[in-house]
C-alpha positions in Angstrom: -21.0 143.3 145.0 -22.1 147.1 143.9 -21.0 148.5 147.0 -17.6 147.0 147.4 -16.5 147.7 144.2 -17.7 151.5 144.8 -15.7 151.7 147.9 -12.6 150.1 146.7 -12.8 153.1 143.4 -13.2 155.5 146.3 -10.3 154.7 148.2 -8.2 154.4 145.2 -9.7 157.5 143.6 -8.9 159.3 147.2 -5.7 157.8 147.9 -4.3 159.4 144.3 -6.3 162.9 144.7 -4.3 163.3 148.4 -0.7 162.1 147.4 1.6 164.0 144.8 2.9 162.5 141.8 6.5 162.2 143.0 5.2 160.8 146.8 3.9 158.3 144.3 5.9 157.2 141.3 9.7 159.2 142.0 12.8 156.9 143.2 13.1 157.1 147.1 17.0 157.4 146.2 19.8 158.4 143.3 22.4 157.1 142.1 25.5 159.1 142.1 28.7 158.1 140.4 31.5 159.1 141.9 35.0 158.8 140.2 38.8 160.2 141.0 42.3 160.2 138.9 43.4 158.7 140.0 41.6 156.1 141.0 41.4 154.8 144.8 40.5 157.5 146.5 38.3 157.6 149.5 34.9 159.2 149.4 33.5 160.8 152.2 29.9 162.0 152.1 28.9 164.2 154.4 31.9 163.5 156.7 31.3 159.7 156.3 33.3 157.5 154.2 31.3 155.6 151.8 34.0 153.6 150.0 36.9 154.2 147.2 36.8 155.4 143.6 35.3 154.3 141.1 31.7 154.1 143.3 28.2 154.4 142.4 26.3 155.5 145.5 22.6 155.7 146.6 21.4 159.0 148.1 18.5 160.4 149.0 17.7 163.6 146.8 15.7 165.6 150.0 19.1 167.4 150.8 22.5 168.5 149.5 25.8 166.6 150.0 29.5 167.5 150.7 31.9 164.9 148.8 35.1 164.7 149.9 38.0 162.7 148.0 41.1 161.7 150.0 44.5 160.3 148.7 47.5 159.6 150.5 50.0 162.0 148.8 47.6 163.9 147.1 45.7 166.9 147.9 42.0 166.7 149.3 39.2 167.5 146.7 35.6 168.8 148.1 32.8 168.7 145.8 29.2 170.3 147.1 25.8 168.1 145.1 22.7 169.9 145.6 19.0 169.2 144.7 16.8 170.9 142.2 12.9 170.1 141.6 12.0 168.0 139.0 10.1 170.2 136.8 7.8 167.7 135.3 6.9 166.3 138.8 5.2 170.4 139.5 3.4 170.2 135.9 1.7 166.7 136.8 1.0 168.0 140.4 -0.6 171.0 139.3 -2.7 169.4 137.0 -3.8 167.0 139.6 -4.6 169.8 142.0 -3.3 172.0 145.0 -3.3 168.9 147.7 -0.6 167.2 145.4 1.6 170.2 145.0 1.7 170.5 148.9 2.5 167.2 149.7 5.4 167.1 147.1 7.0 170.4 148.0 6.5 169.1 152.1 8.2 165.6 151.3 10.7 167.0 149.2 9.6 163.7 146.7 9.9 166.3 143.6 13.8 166.8 144.2 16.0 164.9 142.4 20.3 165.5 142.9 21.8 168.1 140.6 24.3 166.1 138.7 24.2 162.3 138.0 28.5 162.1 138.0 30.9 163.7 140.3 34.3 163.2 139.5 37.4 164.8 140.7 41.1 165.1 139.7 43.5 164.8 142.5 46.9 167.0 142.6 49.9 165.5 144.2 51.4 167.1 147.5 54.7 168.7 147.2 57.1 167.2 149.5 
């Protein structure tokens, strides 16, 4: 019985030590509230239609996104959403040792979107 408990404890400890904090605990996707004035603009993320405003998107935080707003009779508006590194994850990884830092950096698990919301004011086209 002691051998089984020791084995399970060893496996759990090893798993925690060889993975980064963000890899274990950070969300895999991040919400991004997208809106426009006027409402009802089509939202394209990296060229793919994702809905009409207002809409909440769920995006991975390991890459940047180009968000385009289109509405008939209005000029298109483009916004860029970049990623940034969550400082809290870095601190936790450093406290955990060298391996968690490498894992979270390589996987991008410690990244997050640099914005929680994207808004666009569309301007009417001249006729």
